[in-house]
C-alpha positions as CSV (number, residue, x, y, z in Angstrom):
1,M,39.6,28.5,-46.5
2,L,41.2,26.6,-43.7
3,S,38.8,24.9,-41.2
4,S,40.3,23.8,-37.9
5,N,37.7,21.1,-37.6
6,T,39.0,19.2,-40.6
7,I,42.7,19.0,-39.5
8,F,43.7,15.7,-37.9
9,H,46.7,13.7,-36.8
10,D,47.3,11.3,-34.0
11,M,49.9,8.7,-32.9
12,S,48.3,5.8,-34.6
13,K,49.5,3.6,-37.5
14,E,47.2,5.5,-39.9
15,F,49.4,8.6,-39.4
16,V,52.8,7.5,-38.2
17,S,55.0,4.6,-39.5
18,P,56.9,3.0,-37.9
19,L,55.2,3.7,-34.6
20,E,58.2,2.7,-32.6
21,P,61.2,3.8,-34.8
22,M,64.7,2.7,-34.1
23,I,67.6,5.2,-34.0
24,F,68.3,6.6,-37.5
25,D,65.1,5.1,-38.9
26,T,63.1,7.1,-41.5
27,V,59.6,7.8,-40.3
28,T,56.6,8.6,-42.5
29,I,54.3,11.1,-40.8
30,R,50.9,12.2,-42.2
31,L,48.4,15.0,-41.6
32,R,44.8,15.1,-42.8
33,V,43.4,18.4,-44.0
34,G,40.0,19.3,-45.5
35,R,39.8,18.7,-49.2
36,N,41.4,21.5,-51.3
37,Q,41.8,23.7,-48.2
38,A,45.6,23.9,-47.8
39,K,48.1,25.5,-50.1
40,E,51.1,24.5,-48.0
41,V,51.6,22.0,-45.2
42,I,54.8,22.0,-43.1
43,L,55.9,19.6,-40.4
44,K,58.1,21.6,-37.9
45,T,60.5,20.8,-35.1
46,D,62.4,23.5,-33.2
47,E,65.3,22.9,-35.5
48,E,64.0,21.9,-38.9
49,S,61.0,22.2,-41.3
50,Y,59.8,19.4,-43.6
51,E,57.6,20.3,-46.5
52,M,54.7,17.8,-46.6
53,N,53.5,16.5,-50.0
54,L,49.9,15.7,-51.0
55,F,49.8,12.0,-50.9
56,Y,46.1,11.0,-51.3
57,S,42.7,12.5,-51.4
58,T,39.2,11.2,-50.4
59,A,35.8,12.8,-50.9
60,H,36.3,15.1,-47.9
61,Y,40.0,15.1,-47.1
62,D,43.6,15.5,-48.4
63,Y,46.4,13.5,-46.8
64,Y,49.8,15.1,-46.7
65,E,53.0,13.2,-45.7
66,A,56.7,13.8,-44.9
67,R,59.5,11.5,-44.4
68,C,61.7,12.4,-41.4
69,Q,65.1,11.1,-40.4
70,M,65.4,10.1,-36.8
71,S,68.5,10.6,-34.7
72,D,69.3,9.3,-31.3
73,V,67.3,12.0,-29.5
74,T,63.6,12.9,-29.1
75,F,61.8,14.0,-32.3
76,S,59.2,16.6,-31.3
77,Y,57.0,18.1,-33.9
78,Y,53.9,20.1,-34.8
79,F,52.3,21.2,-38.1
80,H,52.0,24.6,-39.8
81,I,49.1,24.7,-42.4
82,K,48.6,27.7,-44.8
83,D,46.2,28.8,-47.4
84,E,46.3,32.2,-49.3
85,D,44.8,34.2,-46.5
86,S,45.3,32.3,-43.2
87,E,47.5,29.9,-41.3
88,L,46.9,27.4,-38.5
89,F,49.2,25.5,-36.1
90,Y,48.3,22.0,-35.0
91,D,49.6,19.9,-32.0
92,F,48.0,17.7,-29.3
93,M,45.7,20.5,-28.3
94,G,44.3,20.8,-31.8
95,A,44.4,23.7,-34.2
96,H,45.6,27.2,-33.1
97,N,45.7,30.6,-34.8
98,K,49.2,31.2,-33.6
99,K,52.1,29.3,-32.1
100,N,52.8,30.1,-28.5
101,S,55.6,29.3,-26.1
102,K,53.5,26.8,-24.2
103,S,52.7,24.7,-27.2
104,K,56.0,22.9,-26.9
105,H,54.6,20.9,-24.0
106,T,51.9,19.5,-26.4
107,Y,54.1,18.7,-29.4
108,F,53.8,15.2,-30.8
109,R,56.8,13.2,-29.9
110,L,58.8,10.1,-31.1
111,F,61.5,8.5,-29.0
112,P,63.8,6.4,-31.3
113,G,64.5,3.1,-29.6
114,F,61.4,3.2,-27.3
115,E,59.6,-0.1,-27.5
116,T,56.9,-1.5,-25.3
117,P,55.8,-5.2,-25.0
118,K,53.2,-6.0,-27.7
119,W,51.1,-8.0,-25.3
120,A,50.5,-4.9,-23.2
121,R,49.1,-2.7,-25.9
122,S,45.3,-2.3,-25.3
123,A,45.4,-5.3,-22.9
124,V,42.5,-5.6,-20.5
125,M,44.0,-5.6,-17.0
126,Y,42.5,-6.6,-13.7
127,Q,43.8,-5.2,-10.4
128,I,43.5,-7.5,-7.4
129,F,43.9,-6.4,-3.8
130,V,44.8,-9.9,-2.7
131,E,43.7,-9.8,0.9
132,R,40.1,-9.0,-0.1
133,F,39.6,-11.0,-3.3
134,C,39.2,-14.7,-2.4
135,N,40.2,-16.9,0.6
136,G,41.5,-20.1,-1.0
137,D,43.4,-21.5,1.9
138,K,42.1,-20.9,5.5
139,K,45.2,-22.5,7.0
140,N,47.3,-19.4,6.2
141,D,44.8,-16.9,7.7
142,V,46.2,-14.3,10.1
143,Q,45.1,-15.2,13.6
144,E,43.5,-13.0,16.2
145,R,46.2,-11.1,18.0
146,E,48.9,-12.9,16.1
147,Y,51.1,-9.8,16.4
148,F,51.0,-6.1,17.3
149,Y,51.1,-3.4,14.6
150,N,50.4,0.3,14.3
151,Q,49.3,0.6,17.9
152,R,46.9,-2.3,18.0
153,H,46.7,-6.1,17.8
154,V,45.9,-7.5,14.4
155,H,42.3,-8.7,14.0
156,K,40.9,-11.7,12.2
157,V,37.6,-11.0,10.6
158,D,35.5,-14.2,10.5
159,N,32.6,-12.9,8.3
160,W,33.8,-12.4,4.7
161,D,31.0,-9.9,4.0
162,D,31.8,-7.5,6.9
163,M,32.8,-3.9,6.0
164,P,36.4,-2.8,6.5
165,D,37.2,-0.9,9.7
166,P,37.1,2.8,8.8
167,V,40.1,3.5,11.1
168,N,42.1,0.4,11.6
169,D,41.6,-1.5,8.4
170,S,45.3,-2.1,7.7
171,M,45.5,-4.3,10.8
172,E,42.4,-6.5,10.1
173,F,42.4,-9.5,7.9
174,F,39.7,-11.3,5.9
175,G,41.9,-14.1,4.5
176,G,42.3,-13.5,0.8
177,D,45.4,-15.2,-0.7
178,L,47.1,-16.4,-3.8
179,Q,45.3,-19.7,-3.7
180,G,42.1,-17.7,-4.0
181,V,43.5,-16.0,-7.1
182,I,44.4,-19.3,-8.6
183,D,40.9,-20.6,-7.8
184,K,39.3,-17.7,-9.7
185,L,41.6,-17.8,-12.8
186,D,38.8,-19.4,-14.8
187,Y,36.4,-16.5,-13.8
188,L,39.0,-13.9,-14.9
189,H,39.6,-15.7,-18.2
190,D,35.9,-16.0,-18.9
191,L,35.6,-12.3,-18.1
192,G,38.1,-11.5,-20.8
193,I,41.1,-10.5,-18.7
194,D,44.6,-10.4,-20.3
195,V,46.7,-9.2,-17.4
196,I,46.4,-9.5,-13.6
197,Y,48.0,-6.8,-11.6
198,L,48.5,-7.8,-8.0
199,N,48.8,-5.3,-5.2
200,P,51.9,-6.1,-3.0
201,I,52.3,-9.7,-2.0
202,F,55.7,-9.8,-0.3
203,V,56.1,-10.4,3.4
204,S,54.5,-7.5,5.3
205,P,52.5,-6.9,8.5
206,S,49.6,-5.0,7.0
207,C,46.7,-6.1,4.9
208,H,47.8,-3.8,2.0
209,K,51.5,-4.8,2.2
210,Y,52.8,-1.4,1.1
211,D,55.2,-1.7,4.1
212,T,57.5,-4.5,2.9
213,Q,59.2,-6.7,5.5
214,D,61.1,-8.9,3.1
215,Y,61.4,-8.3,-0.6
216,D,62.9,-11.7,-1.3
217,H,59.8,-13.7,-0.4
218,I,56.0,-14.0,-0.8
219,D,54.1,-13.5,2.5
220,P,53.2,-17.0,3.8
221,H,49.8,-15.5,4.9
222,F,49.2,-15.1,1.1
223,G,51.1,-18.3,0.3
224,V,51.7,-21.5,2.2
225,I,52.3,-22.2,5.9
226,I,54.0,-25.6,6.4
227,E,55.7,-24.9,9.7
228,D,53.2,-23.4,12.2
229,G,52.9,-23.1,15.9
230,G,53.9,-20.8,18.7
231,D,51.9,-18.2,20.5
232,N,49.7,-15.3,19.6
233,L,49.9,-12.3,21.9
234,P,47.8,-11.9,25.0
235,E,45.6,-8.8,25.1
236,N,47.9,-6.9,27.3
237,V,51.2,-7.8,25.5
238,T,52.6,-5.6,22.7
239,D,56.1,-7.0,22.4
240,N,56.4,-8.8,19.0
241,Q,59.4,-10.7,20.2
242,K,56.8,-12.8,22.0
243,A,54.6,-13.2,18.9
244,T,56.3,-16.6,18.3
245,R,53.6,-17.8,15.9
246,Y,54.0,-14.8,13.6
247,I,57.8,-15.0,13.8
248,K,57.8,-18.7,12.8
249,R,55.2,-18.1,10.0
250,V,57.2,-15.3,8.3
251,T,60.8,-16.4,8.9
252,S,60.6,-20.2,8.4
253,I,62.5,-20.9,5.2
254,K,60.1,-23.8,4.4
255,N,57.1,-21.4,4.6
256,L,58.9,-18.8,2.5
257,E,60.0,-21.1,-0.2
258,A,56.7,-22.9,-0.4
259,S,55.0,-19.5,-0.8
260,D,57.4,-18.4,-3.5
261,E,56.6,-21.7,-5.3
262,L,52.9,-21.0,-5.0
263,F,53.4,-17.7,-6.7
264,A,55.4,-19.4,-9.5
265,R,52.5,-21.8,-9.9
266,L,50.0,-18.9,-10.1
267,V,52.1,-17.3,-12.9
268,Q,52.4,-20.6,-14.7
269,K,48.6,-21.3,-14.6
270,A,47.9,-17.7,-15.7
271,H,50.3,-18.1,-18.6
272,E,48.6,-21.3,-19.6
273,K,45.3,-19.4,-19.9
274,G,47.0,-16.6,-21.9
275,M,47.1,-14.1,-19.0
276,K,50.1,-12.1,-17.8
277,V,50.9,-11.2,-14.1
278,I,52.3,-7.9,-12.9
279,L,53.8,-7.3,-9.4
280,D,53.6,-4.2,-7.3
281,G,57.1,-2.9,-6.4
282,V,57.3,-0.7,-3.3
283,F,60.8,0.6,-3.5
284,N,60.6,4.1,-2.2
285,H,60.1,2.9,1.3
286,C,59.8,-0.3,3.2
287,G,58.1,-1.1,6.6
288,S,59.2,-0.8,10.2
289,F,59.1,-4.6,10.4
290,N,61.6,-4.8,7.6
291,K,64.5,-7.2,8.3
292,W,67.0,-4.5,7.5
293,L,65.6,-2.1,10.1
294,D,64.1,-4.8,12.4
295,K,62.4,-2.4,14.7
296,E,60.5,-5.3,16.2
297,K,63.7,-7.3,16.8
298,I,62.2,-10.4,15.3
299,Y,65.2,-11.1,13.0
300,G,67.9,-10.7,15.7
301,G,68.7,-7.1,15.3
302,G,69.0,-4.5,12.5
303,A,69.8,-0.9,11.9
304,Y,67.2,0.2,14.5
305,K,69.0,-1.6,17.3
306,D,72.6,-1.7,16.2
307,K,74.7,1.3,15.1
308,E,77.2,-1.2,13.5
309,S,74.5,-2.9,11.4
310,S,75.5,-3.5,7.8
311,Y,72.1,-2.1,6.9
312,K,72.5,1.2,8.7
313,S,73.2,3.0,5.4
314,F,69.9,1.8,4.0
315,F,68.1,4.4,6.2
316,K,68.7,8.0,7.0
317,F,68.9,8.6,10.8
318,K,68.6,12.1,12.1
319,K,70.3,11.5,15.4
320,N,73.1,9.4,16.8
321,S,70.8,7.8,19.4
322,W,71.5,4.0,19.4
323,P,70.4,1.5,20.5
324,D,66.7,1.7,19.4
325,N,67.2,4.7,17.2
326,N,63.7,5.9,16.3
327,T,64.9,9.0,14.4
328,Y,65.0,7.4,10.9
329,D,63.4,9.2,8.0
330,G,59.8,8.1,7.4
331,W,58.0,8.6,4.2
332,W,55.6,11.5,4.8
333,G,56.6,11.2,8.4
334,Y,55.1,7.7,9.0
335,D,57.3,5.7,11.3
336,T,55.8,2.5,9.9
337,L,57.2,3.4,6.4
338,P,60.9,4.1,6.6
339,K,62.2,5.8,3.5
340,L,65.0,4.0,1.8
341,N,68.3,5.9,1.6
342,Y,69.5,5.0,-1.9
343,E,72.1,7.7,-2.2
344,G,73.7,6.6,1.0
345,S,74.1,2.9,0.0
346,K,75.2,1.3,-3.2
347,K,74.5,-2.0,-1.5
348,L,70.8,-1.0,-1.3
349,Q,70.8,0.0,-4.9
350,E,72.2,-3.3,-6.1
351,Y,69.8,-5.2,-3.8
352,I,66.7,-3.6,-5.3
353,L,68.0,-4.0,-8.8
354,R,68.5,-7.7,-8.0
355,I,64.9,-7.9,-6.7
356,G,63.7,-6.3,-9.9
357,R,65.4,-9.0,-12.0
358,K,64.6,-11.9,-9.7
359,W,60.8,-11.9,-9.9
360,V,60.6,-11.5,-13.7
361,S,63.1,-14.4,-14.2
362,E,62.9,-18.1,-13.8
363,P,61.3,-19.8,-11.9
364,Y,58.8,-17.0,-11.1
365,N,58.4,-15.3,-14.6
366,A,56.3,-12.3,-13.6
367,D,55.6,-10.1,-16.5
368,G,56.5,-6.8,-15.1
369,W,56.3,-4.2,-12.3
370,R,54.0,-1.5,-11.2
371,L,56.1,1.0,-9.3
372,D,54.6,2.5,-6.2
373,V,55.1,6.3,-5.7
374,A,57.8,6.1,-8.2
375,A,58.6,9.8,-8.5
376,D,59.4,9.9,-4.7
377,L,62.2,7.4,-4.8
378,G,65.6,8.9,-3.7
379,H,66.3,12.3,-2.3
380,S,66.7,14.2,-5.7
381,M,65.2,14.1,-9.1
382,E,68.7,13.6,-10.6
383,F,69.2,10.4,-8.6
384,N,65.5,9.3,-9.2
385,H,66.0,9.4,-13.0
386,E,69.4,7.7,-12.8
387,F,68.0,4.8,-10.7
388,W,65.0,4.2,-12.8
389,K,67.2,4.0,-15.9
390,R,69.3,1.4,-14.2
391,F,66.2,-0.4,-13.0
392,K,64.6,-0.6,-16.5
393,K,67.9,-1.9,-17.9
394,A,68.1,-4.6,-15.2
395,V,64.5,-5.8,-15.7
396,K,64.6,-5.7,-19.5
397,D,67.9,-7.6,-19.5
398,A,66.3,-10.3,-17.4
399,N,63.0,-10.3,-19.3
400,P,62.8,-8.2,-22.5
401,N,59.0,-8.6,-22.6
402,A,58.4,-7.3,-19.0
403,V,56.5,-4.1,-18.6
404,I,57.3,-1.3,-16.2
405,L,54.5,1.0,-15.3
406,A,54.6,3.6,-12.6
407,E,52.3,5.3,-10.2
408,N,52.6,9.1,-10.4
409,Y,50.4,12.1,-9.9
410,G,51.0,15.0,-12.2
411,T,53.0,15.1,-15.4
412,S,55.2,12.1,-16.1
413,R,56.8,13.6,-19.2
414,S,60.4,13.4,-18.0
415,W,60.1,9.6,-17.1
416,L,58.4,8.5,-20.3
417,K,61.2,9.0,-22.9
418,G,61.9,5.3,-23.3
419,D,64.7,4.7,-20.9
420,E,62.9,4.7,-17.5
421,W,59.2,3.8,-17.2
422,D,57.1,2.2,-20.0
423,T,53.9,4.0,-18.9
424,V,51.9,5.1,-15.9
425,M,48.7,4.6,-14.1
426,N,46.7,7.1,-16.2
427,Y,45.2,9.6,-13.7
428,D,45.7,12.8,-15.7
429,A,44.6,11.7,-19.1
430,F,41.8,9.2,-18.0
431,M,40.6,8.7,-14.5
432,E,40.3,12.4,-13.5
433,P,38.7,13.8,-16.7
434,V,36.3,10.9,-17.0
435,T,35.3,11.2,-13.3
436,W,34.8,14.9,-13.4
437,F,32.8,14.8,-16.6
438,L,30.5,11.9,-15.7
439,T,30.1,12.4,-11.9
440,G,31.3,15.9,-11.0
441,E,33.2,14.3,-8.2
442,E,36.9,14.2,-7.3
443,K,38.4,10.7,-7.5
444,H,38.4,10.3,-3.7
445,S,34.8,11.4,-3.4
446,D,36.0,14.3,-1.3
447,E,34.6,17.1,-3.5
448,F,31.7,17.7,-5.9
449,K,31.9,20.4,-8.6
450,K,28.8,21.0,-10.5
451,S,30.7,23.2,-13.0
452,L,32.7,20.1,-14.1
453,L,29.8,17.7,-14.3
454,N,28.9,17.3,-18.0
455,N,31.5,19.9,-19.0
456,T,32.3,18.5,-22.4
457,K,34.8,21.2,-23.4
458,K,36.7,20.9,-20.2
459,F,36.8,17.1,-20.7
460,W,38.4,17.3,-24.1
461,N,40.8,20.1,-23.1
462,S,41.9,18.1,-20.1
463,M,42.4,14.9,-22.1
464,R,44.3,16.6,-24.9
465,K,46.6,18.6,-22.5
466,A,47.4,15.6,-20.3
467,T,47.9,13.3,-23.2
468,G,50.3,15.7,-24.9
469,E,52.2,16.5,-21.7
470,N,52.7,12.8,-20.9
471,F,52.6,10.4,-23.7
472,N,53.8,9.2,-27.1
473,Y,52.4,6.2,-28.9
474,S,54.5,3.6,-26.9
475,S,53.4,4.8,-23.5
476,M,49.9,5.8,-24.5
477,N,48.7,2.5,-25.8
478,I,49.7,0.6,-22.7
479,A,48.6,3.3,-20.2
480,M,46.6,1.9,-17.3
481,N,43.2,3.4,-17.7
482,E,41.3,2.9,-14.4
483,L,38.0,4.1,-13.1
484,S,38.7,2.9,-9.5
485,N,41.6,1.5,-7.5
486,H,42.9,0.8,-4.0
487,D,43.7,4.5,-3.4
488,H,40.4,6.1,-4.6
489,S,36.7,5.7,-4.2
490,R,34.8,3.2,-6.3
491,F,33.5,4.8,-9.4
492,L,30.0,3.5,-8.8
493,T,29.9,5.4,-5.5
494,R,30.9,8.6,-7.3
495,T,27.8,8.4,-9.4
496,N,25.6,9.4,-6.4
497,H,27.3,12.8,-6.1
498,V,27.5,12.4,-2.3
499,V,30.8,13.5,-0.9
500,G,31.9,11.3,2.0
501,R,34.1,8.8,3.8
502,S,33.3,5.5,5.4
503,S,34.2,7.0,8.8
504,D,31.3,9.5,8.5
505,E,28.0,8.6,10.1
506,N,26.3,5.9,8.0
507,G,29.3,6.1,5.7
508,F,28.9,2.6,4.2
509,E,25.3,3.2,3.5
510,K,26.0,6.6,1.9
511,A,28.5,5.0,-0.4
512,N,25.9,2.5,-1.6
513,S,22.9,4.7,-1.8
514,G,21.6,6.5,-4.9
515,V,24.2,5.2,-7.3
516,R,23.5,5.3,-11.0
517,K,24.5,2.0,-12.7
518,S,23.7,3.6,-16.1
519,V,26.5,6.2,-15.4
520,M,28.8,3.4,-14.5
521,R,28.1,1.7,-17.8
522,E,28.8,5.0,-19.6
523,A,32.2,5.1,-17.9
524,V,33.0,1.5,-18.8
525,V,32.0,2.0,-22.4
526,L,34.4,5.0,-22.5
527,Q,37.1,3.0,-20.7
528,M,36.8,0.1,-23.2
529,T,36.9,2.2,-26.3
530,W,39.6,4.7,-25.3
531,T,43.3,4.5,-26.3
532,G,45.2,2.5,-23.7
533,A,44.9,-0.5,-21.5
534,P,41.5,-0.6,-19.7
535,T,42.0,-1.7,-16.1
536,L,39.3,-3.1,-13.9
537,Y,39.6,-2.9,-10.1
538,Y,38.4,-6.2,-8.6
539,G,34.7,-6.1,-8.0
540,D,33.9,-3.1,-10.0
541,E,32.4,-5.5,-12.6
542,A,30.3,-7.0,-9.8
543,G,28.7,-3.7,-8.7
544,M,30.9,-2.9,-5.7
545,C,30.7,0.5,-4.0
546,G,32.9,2.2,-1.5
547,Y,34.4,5.5,-0.5
548,T,38.2,6.0,-0.6
549,D,40.4,3.7,1.3
550,P,39.8,1.6,3.3
551,D,36.2,1.4,2.0
552,N,37.4,0.8,-1.5
553,R,38.9,-2.4,-0.2
554,R,35.8,-4.3,0.6
555,T,35.8,-8.0,0.0
556,Y,34.6,-9.3,-3.4
557,P,31.0,-10.2,-3.1
558,W,31.1,-13.9,-4.1
559,G,27.6,-15.3,-4.2
560,H,25.8,-12.0,-4.4
561,E,27.4,-10.3,-7.3
562,D,25.5,-8.0,-9.7
563,M,25.3,-10.5,-12.5
564,E,23.9,-8.1,-15.0
565,M,26.9,-5.8,-14.4
566,I,29.3,-8.8,-14.9
567,R,27.5,-9.7,-18.2
568,F,27.8,-6.1,-19.3
569,H,31.6,-6.1,-18.7
570,K,32.0,-9.4,-20.5
571,D,30.1,-8.0,-23.5
572,I,32.0,-4.6,-23.7
573,I,35.3,-6.4,-23.2
574,S,34.5,-8.7,-26.1
575,I,33.8,-5.7,-28.3
576,H,37.1,-4.1,-27.2
577,K,38.9,-7.2,-28.2
578,K,37.4,-8.0,-31.5
579,C,37.5,-4.4,-32.9
580,E,41.0,-3.7,-34.1
581,E,40.2,0.0,-34.7
582,I,39.2,0.3,-31.0
583,K,42.4,-1.3,-29.8
584,Y,44.9,0.4,-32.1
585,G,43.1,2.8,-34.4
586,A,43.0,6.6,-34.5
587,L,40.8,8.4,-32.0
588,I,39.0,11.5,-33.2
589,A,36.6,13.9,-31.3
590,L,33.3,14.5,-33.1
591,G,30.4,16.8,-32.5
592,D,30.1,20.2,-30.8
593,E,32.2,20.3,-27.7
594,N,30.0,23.1,-26.3
595,V,27.0,20.7,-25.9
596,K,26.9,19.8,-22.3
597,G,26.9,16.2,-21.3
598,F,27.4,14.8,-24.8
599,L,30.5,13.0,-25.9
600,A,31.0,11.7,-29.4
601,Y,34.2,10.2,-30.7
602,G,35.4,7.7,-33.3
603,R,38.1,5.0,-33.6
604,F,39.1,4.2,-37.1
605,N,41.7,2.4,-39.2
606,E,42.0,1.7,-42.9
607,K,39.1,-0.8,-42.9
608,N,36.6,-0.2,-40.1
609,A,35.3,2.5,-37.8
610,S,33.6,2.6,-34.5
611,L,31.5,5.5,-33.2
612,V,31.0,6.0,-29.5
613,L,28.0,8.2,-28.3
614,I,27.4,9.1,-24.7
615,N,24.6,11.2,-23.3
616,N,25.2,11.9,-19.6
617,N,22.2,14.3,-19.3
618,E,19.0,13.9,-17.3
619,K,17.1,14.4,-20.6
620,E,17.2,12.8,-24.0
621,I,19.0,14.7,-26.8
622,G,18.7,14.7,-30.5
623,V,21.9,14.3,-32.4
624,N,22.7,15.4,-36.0
625,L,26.3,14.4,-36.2
626,D,28.8,14.8,-39.0
627,V,30.7,11.5,-39.2
628,T,32.8,12.1,-42.3
629,G,35.8,12.3,-40.0
630,L,35.6,8.5,-39.7
631,E,36.4,8.1,-43.4
632,I,33.3,6.0,-44.0
633,P,31.0,6.4,-47.1
634,D,28.6,9.3,-47.0
635,N,25.7,6.9,-47.3
636,C,26.1,3.7,-45.4
637,Q,24.9,1.8,-42.4
638,L,26.4,1.6,-38.9
639,F,25.5,-1.4,-36.8
640,R,24.8,-1.0,-33.1
641,M,27.1,-3.3,-31.0
642,I,26.0,-2.3,-27.5
643,F,23.4,0.1,-26.0
644,S,23.0,1.1,-22.4
645,N,20.5,3.4,-20.7
646,E,18.7,3.8,-17.4
647,E,16.7,0.6,-18.0
648,G,19.7,-1.6,-18.6
649,Y,21.7,-2.6,-21.7
650,D,21.5,-4.9,-24.7
651,T,23.7,-6.1,-27.6
652,M,20.9,-6.7,-30.1
653,P,22.2,-5.7,-33.5
654,F,20.5,-2.7,-34.9
655,A,21.2,-0.8,-38.2
656,V,21.5,3.0,-38.2
657,E,21.6,5.0,-41.4
658,V,24.2,7.6,-42.3
659,V,22.8,9.9,-45.0
660,D,25.1,12.5,-46.7
661,G,27.7,12.0,-44.1
662,K,25.3,12.8,-41.2
663,L,23.9,10.6,-38.4
664,N,20.5,11.6,-37.0
665,I,19.7,9.8,-33.8
666,T,18.0,10.4,-30.4
667,L,19.9,9.4,-27.3
668,P,17.9,8.7,-24.1
669,I,18.9,9.7,-20.6
670,H,22.3,8.4,-19.4
671,C,22.9,6.5,-22.6
672,A,26.0,4.9,-24.0
673,M,26.2,3.4,-27.5
674,V,28.8,1.9,-29.7
675,L,28.1,1.8,-33.5
676,R,30.4,0.1,-36.0
677,Y,31.0,0.4,-39.7
678,V,32.4,-2.7,-41.4
679,E,34.1,-2.2,-44.7
680,E,31.7,-2.9,-47.7
681,M,33.6,-1.6,-50.7
682,S,34.1,-2.5,-54.3
683,D,37.4,-3.8,-55.4
684,T,38.3,-0.4,-56.9
685,E,37.5,1.3,-53.6
686,K,39.4,-1.2,-51.6
687,K,42.5,-0.6,-53.9
688,D,42.2,3.1,-53.5
689,R,41.7,2.9,-49.7
690,K,44.7,0.6,-49.4
691,M,46.9,3.5,-50.6
692,M,46.1,5.2,-47.3
693,N,47.6,2.3,-45.4
694,F,51.3,2.2,-44.8
695,E,51.4,-1.5,-45.2
């Protein structure tokens, strides 16, 4: 009789080959079913059916395969499995008793011609909010009252360890810069980082720089100031035309070119250490200081002042009220963030496409773009998709190995077909399910739901649904899997179950108090063993806390880091890197999904298998786990690679016995463990096992 628990397929090389087919390639697709359970296995699309043939059998499973001809369109498929008395349907959500109309959204999908950079697959990324990471050059620091922005004078913070202003953080500056990143490249390399993702670094008046002033140059406050001088603003003056120091700093061609050169040097040094660098592209909107709008009149006049400006079409003005037309369309109504009017200006379109090419080309050689609020660009979905197709082509023509990943909330299905984005910041199929399961908190720390804390079934259903709705192999294996970032609370703070903001009474202390490092380590184990590109937000590895922005943008605690947490990150990153099955293998859920607070899953390939066990409960649990799904011998040893609980963590090797396909083990409170099976087979077994491998 068919058992839904024995049916398995995923988008890994054990089950699909080639993983990134070209147009008109023939693809071999496999399905695993319990031994002698199925009488007929059919791979189905909406148009065709492919009979699958029994290819290989192991002690517990039969492997079926079909060879499918690709065309030049998406190949979406699911499986239909029959025995004499019953039938099951299998897609991303698992096995179902009947096919329903909604299942199409969780079909497995192949996109002929969709290739992603090999270097990005399962790469360990590190996100840096530059202004708060490290001050490497004090000569470029923003000065007290250097200019006026967002209803106040900018403020220079002299004490690196001060907390961000809960209300006016965007106008205060601690001094982090690109030289600081260069100074810490050895630290990042030693940590095990493969890719550095920089929050925006182009000329901008804010600390976060999501309000771009000049896309063509790196901000000299992050770069190099050669020509300095002029005046800061007196306390009672708000006219930035009189902020002559600021104007000189950000418009001097010597400063701008030197800053651009410093960025090129950062990329070169990172490349020498084997690390890539990704830039943040904020192309939906710019800033009110932008030289095209020039609301502050520091560039000599732009579309804000002059109806005849050649940049007028770059913005959508609601009224004919020049000069000083303040009726431009602002993103979400913010007048500091003018929305760019792409449909109204082909010149703007070509300008941004040129910017996309420029920074991934010589002499800068950045390795790709993260696209801010990418689904919002333009005034219609039709144009949005059209532009991102053009953007991808422009970037890939300039640098075929560049990656394009986008920020988007909600399903990204329509952008991830191979001709627009390569992947996304993985909120739906990583950050949110992990956060709810391990902490019961929403990713901003604005809400606590006890019903979602330790809800194992909800975790797996959310993961499967979001993965099926969004990804194929190409986009899934490079998806940016984050626990924290610049828009959401620090994960360590979420572990205290205290809803809050830094603007609350005692907000900073609330964010720090009662946190559970053991839960943080559980999350990092999950992050480093899940499919995709694990992405650290600067300082998470050093034990940083903080509510949502601006509290999540505290300065990196150089000199008083949590060194044990850093060592833990180094060790789990090392495990991620040396275990091929963790980076590229199949991922299978194990255990009873109705058991609260317990996660068990495996990563396996044709040689090795890793087993991940997480107990997020306040009590120890005994586990009697069937591990035959990992295709390891029924009687063998698994070796413990890392173990974490309330008392700390260790990497001392420890053998655990598997007897008759079962693992019996006790997991203490808030425990995470990675166990690994390393192939120990006879020559005959190796020969038989190799039949399972496409290669």
